[in-house]
A tleap script that builds the chain and sets N, CA, C and O, in Angstrom:
source leaprc.protein.ff14SB
mol = sequence {
  NMET LEU PRO LEU ASN TYR MET LEU PRO THR
  GLY THR GLU LEU LEU ILE LEU SER LEU ILE
  LEU LEU PRO ILE LEU PHE ILE PHE PHE VAL
  LEU PRO ILE ILE ILE CYS VAL LYS ARG ALA
  GLY GLN LEU ASN ARG SER LYS PRO VAL TRP
  GLY LEU LEU GLY PHE ALA LEU ASN TYR ILE
  ALA VAL LEU VAL LEU TYR ILE LEU PRO LYS
  GLU GLN ASN LYS CGLU
}
set mol.1.N position { -184.869 175.832 -55.561 }
set mol.1.CA position { -183.669 176.298 -54.985 }
set mol.1.C position { -183.647 177.805 -54.657 }
set mol.1.O position { -184.056 178.601 -55.502 }
set mol.2.N position { -183.198 178.216 -53.497 }
set mol.2.CA position { -183.268 179.639 -53.079 }
set mol.2.C position { -182.106 180.415 -53.695 }
set mol.2.O position { -181.017 179.883 -53.912 }
set mol.3.N position { -182.393 181.759 -53.982 }
set mol.3.CA position { -181.376 182.502 -54.619 }
set mol.3.C position { -180.269 182.808 -53.528 }
set mol.3.O position { -180.517 182.710 -52.327 }
set mol.4.N position { -178.996 183.195 -54.037 }
set mol.4.CA position { -177.928 183.395 -53.265 }
set mol.4.C position { -178.176 184.546 -52.157 }
set mol.4.O position { -177.714 184.424 -51.023 }
set mol.5.N position { -178.902 185.622 -52.537 }
set mol.5.CA position { -179.069 186.652 -51.575 }
set mol.5.C position { -180.373 186.528 -50.705 }
set mol.5.O position { -180.954 187.526 -50.278 }
set mol.6.N position { -180.792 185.259 -50.470 }
set mol.6.CA position { -182.070 185.048 -49.728 }
set mol.6.C position { -181.911 185.536 -48.364 }
set mol.6.O position { -182.915 186.029 -47.851 }
set mol.7.N position { -180.822 185.492 -47.673 }
set mol.7.CA position { -180.650 185.825 -46.271 }
set mol.7.C position { -180.229 187.371 -46.089 }
set mol.7.O position { -180.212 187.877 -44.967 }
set mol.8.N position { -179.925 188.022 -47.131 }
set mol.8.CA position { -179.498 189.416 -47.004 }
set mol.8.C position { -180.693 190.316 -46.744 }
set mol.8.O position { -181.745 190.103 -47.347 }
set mol.9.N position { -180.581 191.300 -45.883 }
set mol.9.CA position { -181.677 192.192 -45.624 }
set mol.9.C position { -181.886 193.091 -46.789 }
set mol.9.O position { -180.914 193.374 -47.490 }
set mol.10.N position { -183.059 193.563 -47.061 }
set mol.10.CA position { -183.328 194.515 -48.136 }
set mol.10.C position { -184.294 195.545 -47.678 }
set mol.10.O position { -185.044 195.294 -46.734 }
set mol.11.N position { -184.320 196.679 -48.285 }
set mol.11.CA position { -185.243 197.791 -48.022 }
set mol.11.C position { -185.540 198.093 -46.572 }
set mol.11.O position { -184.637 198.511 -45.848 }
set mol.12.N position { -186.774 197.900 -46.112 }
set mol.12.CA position { -187.116 198.236 -44.715 }
set mol.12.C position { -186.326 197.443 -43.726 }
set mol.12.O position { -185.970 197.967 -42.671 }
set mol.13.N position { -186.037 196.209 -44.017 }
set mol.13.CA position { -185.226 195.442 -43.006 }
set mol.13.C position { -183.837 196.052 -42.813 }
set mol.13.O position { -183.324 196.120 -41.696 }
set mol.14.N position { -183.252 196.483 -43.899 }
set mol.14.CA position { -181.959 197.135 -43.772 }
set mol.14.C position { -182.113 198.421 -42.994 }
set mol.14.O position { -181.279 198.676 -42.125 }
set mol.15.N position { -183.117 199.255 -43.235 }
set mol.15.CA position { -183.287 200.517 -42.517 }
set mol.15.C position { -183.469 200.273 -41.079 }
set mol.15.O position { -182.868 200.999 -40.287 }
set mol.16.N position { -184.299 199.248 -40.618 }
set mol.16.CA position { -184.572 198.929 -39.290 }
set mol.16.C position { -183.215 198.470 -38.599 }
set mol.16.O position { -182.834 198.910 -37.514 }
set mol.17.N position { -182.553 197.555 -39.344 }
set mol.17.CA position { -181.363 197.015 -38.809 }
set mol.17.C position { -180.250 198.163 -38.552 }
set mol.17.O position { -179.560 198.219 -37.534 }
set mol.18.N position { -180.193 198.960 -39.505 }
set mol.18.CA position { -179.224 200.086 -39.355 }
set mol.18.C position { -179.663 201.102 -38.172 }
set mol.18.O position { -178.801 201.611 -37.456 }
set mol.19.N position { -180.881 201.343 -38.017 }
set mol.19.CA position { -181.387 202.230 -36.905 }
set mol.19.C position { -181.186 201.564 -35.526 }
set mol.19.O position { -181.056 202.264 -34.522 }
set mol.20.N position { -181.163 200.332 -35.476 }
set mol.20.CA position { -180.837 199.594 -34.308 }
set mol.20.C position { -179.382 199.384 -34.071 }
set mol.20.O position { -178.922 199.620 -32.954 }
set mol.21.N position { -178.601 198.945 -35.071 }
set mol.21.CA position { -177.200 198.680 -34.915 }
set mol.21.C position { -176.282 199.854 -34.807 }
set mol.21.O position { -175.336 199.824 -34.021 }
set mol.22.N position { -176.517 200.847 -35.536 }
set mol.22.CA position { -175.644 202.033 -35.529 }
set mol.22.C position { -175.587 202.706 -34.023 }
set mol.22.O position { -174.495 202.961 -33.517 }
set mol.23.N position { -176.672 202.945 -33.423 }
set mol.23.CA position { -176.511 203.494 -32.037 }
set mol.23.C position { -175.828 202.477 -31.134 }
set mol.23.O position { -174.982 202.871 -30.331 }
set mol.24.N position { -176.121 201.307 -31.216 }
set mol.24.CA position { -175.470 200.245 -30.356 }
set mol.24.C position { -173.792 200.340 -30.639 }
set mol.24.O position { -172.998 200.422 -29.701 }
set mol.25.N position { -173.428 200.320 -31.852 }
set mol.25.CA position { -172.010 200.438 -32.188 }
set mol.25.C position { -171.417 201.738 -31.641 }
set mol.25.O position { -170.327 201.757 -31.070 }
set mol.26.N position { -172.220 202.890 -31.846 }
set mol.26.CA position { -171.679 204.154 -31.290 }
set mol.26.C position { -171.446 204.047 -29.695 }
set mol.26.O position { -170.398 204.392 -29.150 }
set mol.27.N position { -172.500 203.555 -29.065 }
set mol.27.CA position { -172.407 203.523 -27.578 }
set mol.27.C position { -171.330 202.619 -27.084 }
set mol.27.O position { -170.671 202.953 -26.099 }
set mol.28.N position { -171.106 201.475 -27.717 }
set mol.28.CA position { -170.110 200.521 -27.196 }
set mol.28.C position { -168.706 200.605 -27.827 }
set mol.28.O position { -167.776 200.037 -27.255 }
set mol.29.N position { -168.498 201.286 -28.984 }
set mol.29.CA position { -167.198 201.502 -29.498 }
set mol.29.C position { -166.686 202.859 -29.606 }
set mol.29.O position { -165.529 203.086 -29.253 }
set mol.30.N position { -167.443 203.797 -30.065 }
set mol.30.CA position { -166.982 205.152 -30.251 }
set mol.30.C position { -167.084 206.075 -29.048 }
set mol.30.O position { -166.176 206.883 -28.855 }
set mol.31.N position { -168.095 206.015 -28.249 }
set mol.31.CA position { -168.239 206.772 -27.092 }
set mol.31.C position { -167.113 206.536 -26.090 }
set mol.31.O position { -166.557 207.505 -25.573 }
set mol.32.N position { -166.763 205.308 -25.802 }
set mol.32.CA position { -165.587 205.144 -24.803 }
set mol.32.C position { -164.266 205.769 -25.280 }
set mol.32.O position { -163.476 206.279 -24.486 }
set mol.33.N position { -164.055 205.711 -26.592 }
set mol.33.CA position { -162.857 206.401 -27.128 }
set mol.33.C position { -162.933 207.908 -26.848 }
set mol.33.O position { -161.963 208.483 -26.351 }
set mol.34.N position { -164.008 208.528 -27.140 }
set mol.34.CA position { -164.201 209.975 -26.924 }
set mol.34.C position { -164.020 210.325 -25.468 }
set mol.34.O position { -163.311 211.272 -25.131 }
set mol.35.N position { -164.650 209.575 -24.621 }
set mol.35.CA position { -164.533 209.788 -23.118 }
set mol.35.C position { -163.118 209.566 -22.622 }
set mol.35.O position { -162.668 210.306 -21.747 }
set mol.36.N position { -162.384 208.570 -23.144 }
set mol.36.CA position { -161.049 208.341 -22.803 }
set mol.36.C position { -160.103 209.494 -23.188 }
set mol.36.O position { -159.323 209.972 -22.364 }
set mol.37.N position { -160.184 209.904 -24.390 }
set mol.37.CA position { -159.324 211.005 -24.934 }
set mol.37.C position { -159.614 212.279 -24.146 }
set mol.37.O position { -158.651 212.989 -23.855 }
set mol.38.N position { -160.776 212.622 -23.789 }
set mol.38.CA position { -161.035 213.824 -23.113 }
set mol.38.C position { -160.621 213.716 -21.662 }
set mol.38.O position { -160.156 214.726 -21.133 }
set mol.39.N position { -160.729 212.683 -21.013 }
set mol.39.CA position { -160.239 212.433 -19.642 }
set mol.39.C position { -158.790 212.437 -19.602 }
set mol.39.O position { -158.176 213.044 -18.724 }
set mol.40.N position { -158.180 211.728 -20.597 }
set mol.40.CA position { -156.653 211.748 -20.605 }
set mol.40.C position { -156.114 213.057 -20.785 }
set mol.40.O position { -155.061 213.338 -20.214 }
set mol.41.N position { -156.728 213.942 -21.544 }
set mol.41.CA position { -156.243 215.303 -21.672 }
set mol.41.C position { -156.355 216.001 -20.353 }
set mol.41.O position { -155.429 216.742 -20.021 }
set mol.42.N position { -157.369 215.849 -19.579 }
set mol.42.CA position { -157.654 216.399 -18.270 }
set mol.42.C position { -156.556 216.003 -17.261 }
set mol.42.O position { -156.128 216.777 -16.405 }
set mol.43.N position { -156.131 214.722 -17.435 }
set mol.43.CA position { -155.146 214.137 -16.501 }
set mol.43.C position { -153.668 214.117 -16.949 }
set mol.43.O position { -152.821 213.430 -16.378 }
set mol.44.N position { -153.405 214.934 -18.031 }
set mol.44.CA position { -152.124 215.107 -18.596 }
set mol.44.C position { -151.533 213.723 -18.969 }
set mol.44.O position { -150.365 213.461 -18.684 }
set mol.45.N position { -152.361 212.809 -19.627 }
set mol.45.CA position { -151.924 211.507 -20.024 }
set mol.45.C position { -151.916 211.515 -21.530 }
set mol.45.O position { -152.431 212.445 -22.151 }
set mol.46.N position { -151.355 210.518 -22.111 }
set mol.46.CA position { -151.267 210.367 -23.488 }
set mol.46.C position { -152.593 210.101 -24.235 }
set mol.46.O position { -153.171 209.027 -24.067 }
set mol.47.N position { -153.053 210.979 -24.994 }
set mol.47.CA position { -154.429 210.851 -25.652 }
set mol.47.C position { -154.471 209.653 -26.582 }
set mol.47.O position { -155.385 208.834 -26.481 }
set mol.48.N position { -153.423 209.515 -27.563 }
set mol.48.CA position { -153.610 208.409 -28.456 }
set mol.48.C position { -153.542 206.923 -27.799 }
set mol.48.O position { -154.146 205.949 -28.247 }
set mol.49.N position { -152.738 206.925 -26.714 }
set mol.49.CA position { -152.648 205.545 -26.075 }
set mol.49.C position { -154.039 205.311 -25.338 }
set mol.49.O position { -154.665 204.260 -25.471 }
set mol.50.N position { -154.425 206.247 -24.643 }
set mol.50.CA position { -155.728 206.058 -23.993 }
set mol.50.C position { -156.890 205.964 -24.910 }
set mol.50.O position { -157.912 205.409 -24.508 }
set mol.51.N position { -156.819 206.491 -26.189 }
set mol.51.CA position { -157.856 206.293 -27.269 }
set mol.51.C position { -157.889 204.892 -27.722 }
set mol.51.O position { -158.952 204.304 -27.919 }
set mol.52.N position { -156.608 204.297 -27.908 }
set mol.52.CA position { -156.605 202.879 -28.295 }
set mol.52.C position { -157.100 202.057 -27.170 }
set mol.52.O position { -157.871 201.135 -27.434 }
set mol.53.N position { -156.726 202.298 -25.868 }
set mol.53.CA position { -157.186 201.492 -24.769 }
set mol.53.C position { -158.706 201.645 -24.701 }
set mol.53.O position { -159.386 200.667 -24.389 }
set mol.54.N position { -159.250 202.780 -24.969 }
set mol.54.CA position { -160.748 203.013 -24.945 }
set mol.54.C position { -161.422 202.120 -26.052 }
set mol.54.O position { -162.542 201.646 -25.864 }
set mol.55.N position { -160.706 201.901 -27.222 }
set mol.55.CA position { -161.152 201.108 -28.171 }
set mol.55.C position { -161.134 199.651 -27.806 }
set mol.55.O position { -162.089 198.891 -27.969 }
set mol.56.N position { -159.994 199.331 -27.310 }
set mol.56.CA position { -159.765 197.860 -26.883 }
set mol.56.C position { -160.495 197.337 -25.713 }
set mol.56.O position { -160.970 196.202 -25.685 }
set mol.57.N position { -160.578 198.242 -24.687 }
set mol.57.CA position { -161.141 197.803 -23.393 }
set mol.57.C position { -162.483 198.506 -23.093 }
set mol.57.O position { -163.079 198.227 -22.053 }
set mol.58.N position { -162.935 199.321 -23.884 }
set mol.58.CA position { -164.214 199.991 -23.817 }
set mol.58.C position { -164.289 200.673 -22.497 }
set mol.58.O position { -163.418 201.467 -22.144 }
set mol.59.N position { -165.344 200.365 -21.747 }
set mol.59.CA position { -165.642 201.065 -20.472 }
set mol.59.C position { -164.731 200.759 -19.349 }
set mol.59.O position { -164.703 201.495 -18.362 }
set mol.60.N position { -163.943 199.655 -19.455 }
set mol.60.CA position { -162.950 199.362 -18.384 }
set mol.60.C position { -161.799 200.392 -18.415 }
set mol.60.O position { -161.215 200.688 -17.373 }
set mol.61.N position { -161.471 200.938 -19.604 }
set mol.61.CA position { -160.488 201.924 -19.692 }
set mol.61.C position { -161.003 203.231 -19.121 }
set mol.61.O position { -160.267 203.972 -18.470 }
set mol.62.N position { -162.336 203.520 -19.384 }
set mol.62.CA position { -163.015 204.693 -18.803 }
set mol.62.C position { -162.955 204.727 -17.326 }
set mol.62.O position { -162.679 205.757 -16.711 }
set mol.63.N position { -163.228 203.541 -16.734 }
set mol.63.CA position { -163.259 203.493 -15.248 }
set mol.63.C position { -161.857 203.653 -14.683 }
set mol.63.O position { -161.683 204.312 -13.658 }
set mol.64.N position { -160.852 203.067 -15.325 }
set mol.64.CA position { -159.472 203.173 -14.844 }
set mol.64.C position { -159.038 204.710 -14.891 }
set mol.64.O position { -158.365 205.200 -13.984 }
set mol.65.N position { -159.449 205.417 -15.964 }
set mol.65.CA position { -159.025 206.793 -16.039 }
set mol.65.C position { -159.784 207.653 -15.026 }
set mol.65.O position { -159.232 208.695 -14.672 }
set mol.66.N position { -160.952 207.353 -14.531 }
set mol.66.CA position { -161.493 208.064 -13.512 }
set mol.66.C position { -160.979 207.696 -12.055 }
set mol.66.O position { -161.275 208.335 -11.045 }
set mol.67.N position { -160.177 206.589 -12.094 }
set mol.67.CA position { -159.630 206.218 -10.780 }
set mol.67.C position { -158.239 206.889 -10.688 }
set mol.67.O position { -157.875 207.386 -9.622 }
set mol.68.N position { -157.486 206.908 -11.749 }
set mol.68.CA position { -156.093 207.387 -11.782 }
set mol.68.C position { -155.982 208.859 -11.253 }
set mol.68.O position { -156.855 209.676 -11.547 }
set mol.69.N position { -154.921 209.191 -10.481 }
set mol.69.CA position { -154.731 210.571 -10.129 }
set mol.69.C position { -154.075 211.340 -11.274 }
set mol.69.O position { -153.538 210.760 -12.218 }
set mol.70.N position { -154.144 212.745 -11.147 }
set mol.70.CA position { -153.549 213.492 -12.318 }
set mol.70.C position { -152.077 213.481 -12.275 }
set mol.70.O position { -151.445 213.703 -11.243 }
set mol.71.N position { -151.530 213.210 -13.449 }
set mol.71.CA position { -150.045 212.995 -13.621 }
set mol.71.C position { -149.353 214.451 -13.508 }
set mol.71.O position { -149.701 215.405 -14.203 }
set mol.72.N position { -148.377 214.492 -12.589 }
set mol.72.CA position { -147.565 215.779 -12.393 }
set mol.72.C position { -146.648 216.030 -13.487 }
set mol.72.O position { -146.086 215.073 -14.020 }
set mol.73.N position { -146.432 217.252 -13.888 }
set mol.73.CA position { -145.384 217.646 -14.927 }
set mol.73.C position { -144.036 217.402 -14.353 }
set mol.73.O position { -143.847 217.783 -13.198 }
set mol.74.N position { -143.063 216.813 -15.007 }
set mol.74.CA position { -141.790 216.500 -14.610 }
set mol.74.C position { -140.787 217.609 -14.983 }
set mol.74.O position { -139.842 217.344 -15.726 }
set mol.75.N position { -140.969 218.811 -14.496 }
set mol.75.CA position { -140.020 219.931 -14.858 }
set mol.75.C position { -139.121 220.192 -13.687 }
set mol.75.O position { -138.260 221.069 -13.753 }
savepdb mol mol.pdb
quit
């Protein structure tokens, strides 16, 4: 009978897995949020809202932000 932790990565496997997985997670989840927040600030849009949209929609939200015109101040 196999031990319960038979399928869990250990040692070198865990290191290799983290070196592959962490950059992928950064590129697909964290980077779109950073880009959306910076671009929203440039366009006078809500940074928290666009940060959440960057998390939820990833690069679709980034593309939308680069298409939108700059919002005018309502003074």
